[in-house]
C-alpha positions as CSV (number, residue, x, y, z in Angstrom):
1,M,0.0,0.0,0.0
2,R,1.0,3.6,-0.2
3,G,2.5,5.1,2.9
4,D,0.0,7.9,3.0
5,G,-2.7,5.3,3.5
6,M,-1.4,5.2,7.1
7,L,-1.7,9.0,7.7
8,E,-5.1,8.4,9.5
9,L,-3.3,6.2,12.0
10,A,-0.4,8.6,12.4
11,D,-2.7,11.6,12.9
12,S,-4.7,9.8,15.6
13,F,-1.5,9.5,17.7
14,Y,-0.6,13.2,17.7
15,D,-2.4,14.3,20.9
16,E,-0.8,11.6,23.0
17,H,2.5,11.4,21.2
18,P,3.2,14.8,19.5
19,N,7.0,14.1,19.2
20,L,6.6,10.7,17.5
21,K,8.3,10.7,14.1
22,W,6.5,8.6,11.4
23,I,8.2,7.2,8.3
24,L,5.6,5.9,5.8
25,P,7.3,4.4,2.8
26,H,5.4,3.4,-0.3
27,A,5.2,-0.2,-1.4
28,P,6.1,-0.9,-5.0
29,I,3.6,-1.8,-7.8
30,L,4.1,-5.5,-8.4
31,P,2.6,-8.3,-10.5
32,I,0.6,-10.4,-8.1
33,T,0.2,-14.2,-8.5
34,I,-3.3,-14.3,-7.0
35,N,-4.3,-11.6,-9.5
36,R,-3.1,-13.9,-12.3
37,G,0.2,-12.1,-12.6
38,K,-1.3,-8.7,-13.3
39,N,0.0,-5.6,-11.6
40,G,-2.2,-4.8,-8.7
41,N,-2.2,-2.0,-6.1
42,A,1.1,-1.3,-4.3
43,R,2.2,-4.5,-2.5
44,W,5.3,-5.1,-0.6
45,Y,5.9,-8.5,-2.2
46,D,4.1,-11.1,-4.4
47,R,1.0,-12.6,-2.8
48,I,0.9,-16.3,-3.7
49,T,-2.0,-17.3,-1.4
50,L,-4.3,-16.0,1.4
51,D,-5.6,-19.5,2.1
52,P,-5.6,-19.8,6.0
53,E,-4.3,-23.4,5.6
54,L,-1.3,-22.3,3.5
55,I,-0.4,-18.8,4.3
56,L,2.0,-19.8,7.1
57,D,3.6,-22.5,4.9
58,P,7.1,-21.3,3.8
59,E,6.8,-22.5,0.3
60,Y,3.8,-20.1,-0.3
61,H,5.9,-17.0,0.3
62,D,7.8,-14.8,-2.1
63,E,11.2,-15.4,-0.4
64,E,13.2,-13.1,-2.7
65,G,10.7,-10.3,-2.5
66,L,10.4,-10.5,1.3
67,H,14.1,-10.4,1.9
68,S,14.6,-7.6,-0.5
69,I,12.0,-5.4,1.1
70,V,13.3,-6.2,4.6
71,Q,16.7,-5.0,3.5
72,T,15.1,-1.8,2.2
73,I,13.4,-1.2,5.6
74,D,16.6,-2.0,7.4
75,E,18.4,0.7,5.4
76,I,15.7,3.2,6.5
77,I,16.4,2.2,10.1
78,Q,20.1,2.6,9.6
79,A,19.6,6.1,8.3
80,E,17.7,7.0,11.5
81,V,20.4,5.4,13.6
82,D,23.1,7.4,11.7
83,S,21.1,10.6,12.5
84,G,21.3,9.9,16.2
85,I,18.1,7.9,17.0
86,P,18.8,5.0,19.4
87,E,17.6,1.6,18.1
88,K,15.5,1.2,21.3
89,K,13.5,4.2,20.3
90,I,12.7,2.8,16.9
91,L,9.4,0.9,16.3
92,V,8.7,-1.0,13.1
93,G,5.2,-1.9,12.2
94,G,2.5,-2.2,9.5
95,I,-0.9,-3.6,8.5
96,S,-1.5,-6.7,6.4
97,Q,1.5,-7.3,4.1
98,G,3.3,-4.4,5.8
99,G,2.9,-6.0,9.1
100,S,4.3,-9.3,7.9
101,V,7.4,-7.4,6.6
102,A,7.8,-5.7,10.0
103,L,7.5,-9.0,11.8
104,L,10.0,-10.7,9.5
105,L,12.5,-7.9,10.0
106,G,12.1,-8.0,13.7
107,L,12.4,-11.8,13.9
108,T,15.6,-11.8,11.9
109,T,17.4,-8.7,13.1
110,E,20.3,-8.3,15.4
111,R,19.1,-4.7,16.2
112,K,17.8,-3.9,19.7
113,L,14.6,-2.3,18.4
114,G,12.0,-0.7,20.7
115,G,9.2,-2.8,19.4
116,L,7.3,-4.4,16.6
117,I,3.7,-3.8,15.5
118,G,1.6,-6.2,13.4
119,L,-2.0,-5.3,12.5
120,S,-4.2,-7.7,10.6
121,T,-1.2,-9.7,9.6
122,W,0.7,-13.0,9.8
123,I,4.2,-14.4,10.3
124,P,6.0,-15.0,6.9
125,F,7.6,-18.4,6.7
126,G,5.5,-19.1,9.8
127,R,6.3,-22.8,10.3
128,N,10.0,-22.1,9.9
129,V,9.9,-19.1,12.3
130,E,12.1,-20.8,14.9
131,M,14.8,-21.6,12.3
132,I,15.1,-18.0,11.1
133,M,14.7,-15.9,14.3
134,T,17.7,-14.4,16.0
135,R,18.4,-14.6,19.8
136,Q,17.9,-10.8,19.9
137,A,14.4,-11.1,18.4
138,K,13.0,-12.6,21.6
139,E,14.0,-9.4,23.5
140,I,11.8,-7.2,21.3
141,P,8.2,-6.5,22.6
142,I,5.5,-7.1,20.0
143,F,1.9,-5.7,19.6
144,L,-0.3,-8.0,17.5
145,A,-3.9,-7.0,16.8
146,H,-6.5,-8.4,14.4
147,G,-10.2,-7.9,13.5
148,K,-12.3,-10.9,14.4
149,E,-14.4,-10.3,11.3
150,D,-11.5,-9.9,8.9
151,P,-12.6,-11.5,5.6
152,L,-9.2,-11.2,3.9
153,V,-6.7,-12.4,6.5
154,V,-9.0,-14.4,8.8
155,Y,-8.7,-14.3,12.6
156,S,-7.5,-17.9,12.8
157,I,-4.3,-16.9,10.9
158,A,-3.5,-14.4,13.7
159,E,-4.1,-17.0,16.3
160,S,-1.8,-19.5,14.5
161,S,0.9,-16.8,14.1
162,L,0.7,-16.1,17.9
163,S,0.9,-19.8,18.6
164,L,4.0,-20.2,16.5
165,L,5.7,-17.3,18.4
166,T,4.8,-18.6,21.8
167,K,6.0,-22.1,20.9
168,S,9.3,-20.5,19.8
169,G,9.8,-19.0,23.2
170,F,8.0,-15.7,23.2
171,Q,5.9,-14.8,26.2
172,Q,2.2,-13.8,25.7
173,L,1.1,-11.2,28.1
174,D,-2.1,-11.4,30.1
175,S,-4.8,-9.2,28.4
176,T,-4.9,-7.0,31.5
177,I,-1.2,-6.1,31.1
178,T,-0.3,-3.4,28.6
179,F,3.5,-3.9,28.3
180,V,6.4,-6.0,29.5
181,R,9.7,-6.3,27.8
182,P,10.0,-8.8,26.3
183,G,6.5,-10.0,25.6
184,I,3.6,-10.2,23.1
185,L,0.4,-8.2,23.6
186,F,-2.2,-9.9,21.4
187,K,-5.6,-8.3,20.9
188,G,-8.7,-9.3,18.9
189,Y,-11.4,-6.8,18.1
190,S,-15.1,-7.3,17.1
191,P,-16.7,-6.2,14.8
192,L,-13.4,-5.1,13.1
193,T,-12.6,-6.3,9.6
194,H,-9.3,-5.8,7.6
195,W,-8.3,-2.4,9.0
196,F,-7.8,-0.6,12.3
197,G,-10.4,0.7,14.6
198,D,-10.8,3.2,17.5
199,E,-10.4,0.7,20.3
200,E,-7.4,-0.8,18.6
201,I,-5.8,2.6,18.2
202,D,-6.3,3.4,21.8
203,D,-4.7,0.1,22.9
204,L,-1.8,0.6,20.5
205,S,-1.2,4.2,21.6
206,E,-1.0,3.1,25.3
207,W,1.4,0.3,24.3
208,V,3.6,2.7,22.3
209,G,3.7,5.1,25.3
210,E,5.0,2.3,27.5
211,V,7.6,1.2,24.9
212,L,9.0,4.7,24.6
213,K,9.0,5.2,28.4
214,D,10.7,1.8,29.0
């Protein structure tokens, strides 16, 4: 998607976090397999399937495209670090495909990032997640949220992604706890579909505040 598609989310954070800097890159226009190879809207990498039984299977992911875009995002992070921003003050996140890119970057990085945010998303190469993650990854707090009525990336995919992470050693926080480092805060929302909602934004804003204060 285009980065300016996330301006609504960024604007909603201004009152609580006026000094938060947002970097909203545009995804490229790519031929998409599930669109019979036609160029679709901006997508971070080729979409081979959204089948809930297959989306976490490593062979149904555009490995080359994923690693290429992760490298691009890491270069953006490096530019911020070079400008004087500590890694622990940098959060990486996204929605849908953008969320999967953010999670893959966080699971494979050696950086001491402040946190990862995945909205309406999944874990790329899910069933191989334990093989690809770094030791540092388990120190990064994660906010995962998903609409329970999402028709595109169904809620069970989020639950499966969470299960893969907890089986790999991540700690899921109790729903009454906003933030612990390290730990995953997982939230489901109804009647939310494939986007973000007001309650989700409030929860994320509170979590972000705790990350930056930590």
